[in-house]
N, C-alpha and C positions, 0 to 999 in steps of 0.2 A: 234145070234152074240153078243147081249148085255150081255148075261150071260157069254160068253167066256171072254169078257173084264173085267167083275167084278171078275171072277175067277183069271184072270191074275193079276189084281191089288192086290187082297188078297194074292196071292202067293208071289208077290214081297215084300209086307209088312211083311209077315211071315218070309221070307228068310232074309230080312234086320234086323229084330229083333233078329234072331238067331246069326248073326254076333256080335251084341252088347252083347249078352249073352256070347258068346265065349270070347270076349275081357274082360268082367267082370271076368269070371272064370280065365283067364290067369293072370289078375292083382292080383289075390289072391294067386296064386301058387308061390312056391319058385322055384329057379333054379334047374331043374332036372339033371344038368350035374355037373361033378366034376370040380372044379376050380383048374387047374394046369397050368404049364407054356405053354403047347400046347394050352389050352383053352384061356388063356390070349392073346397069339400071334394071335389066330384066331379072337378074338374080335377086336384087334388093326388093323389087316390087312383088315378085313371086313369094319371097320369104315373108314379106309383110302380110300377104293375103293368105298364105297356107300354113305358116310355121309359128307365127307369133303366139298363138293360143297356148301352145305347149312350151316352146323354147324361149319365149319372152321377146320383147321388143329389141333388146340389145344382145340377145343370144346368151343370156346368163342362165338359162334353164329354169326360169321362174315364171312361166306363162300363167295367165289368170285362169285357164281352164284345166289345170292339172287337178287330178282327183287324188284323194288320200291313198288309194290302193295302186297308183301308178308309180313306176320307177321314175326317179328324177332325171330329166334329160341332162346331157352334159353341158357344162359351161364352155361355150366356144371362145370366150374372150381371154381366159387366163393362161393360155399357152399349153395347158395339159391335154387338150384334145388333139391327139397326134395321129389321127387316122389319115390314110392317104386320100387324095382327091378322088380317086376311083372308088374307094370303099365308101366314102361319103355319098357319092352319086348312086352307088349300088344300094345303100341303105335307104336313100330317098325313094328310089324306083321300086325296090322289092320289099321294103319294110324291114323291121328288125324286131324279133320276138313278138310279144303281143301288144306292147305299148306304142310302138312306132309303126303306123300304118303304111302300106304300100301306096305310092302315088303314081304308079305306072298308068293307071286309067284316068288320072286327073290332070297330069302334067305331060307336056311334050318332052322328048329327050333333051332338047335345047334348054327348056326351063329347068329340068333336073340338073344338068351340068352347070347352069348359071347359078342356081341356088347353092350347089356344092362349092363353087368358087367363092360365092359371097360368104358362106359359113366359114370357109378356110381363111378368109380375109379379116374376119371379125377380131381376132386376137391382135392384129396389127394396127387396128384403129384406135385402141385405147392406150 
């Protein structure tokens, strides 16, 4: 029985490190989708459905459902959010720490990249 517990613990460790590797690889990649009007509309509508509650309607990091014990999301509009497009997509897909949930089971890869593009465009809109 002790061996099974050790094997289970090692398996969890290996699987969790694979997720980190996947996130790192995604952060390096560029957007594999063509950016056109349909793609931009997909990013905006997905953001409005999935992200507004925490990140706010305009990406100011002031969503209505933020709780007092949560970290404040970044302001996407003021030009200080300088993460690469790949890292933004990776954070959407795999989550970030405890306050940013993973969306890999809720959104397609196309939706994830579309939202990442939309988020990166917000500072240019104001």
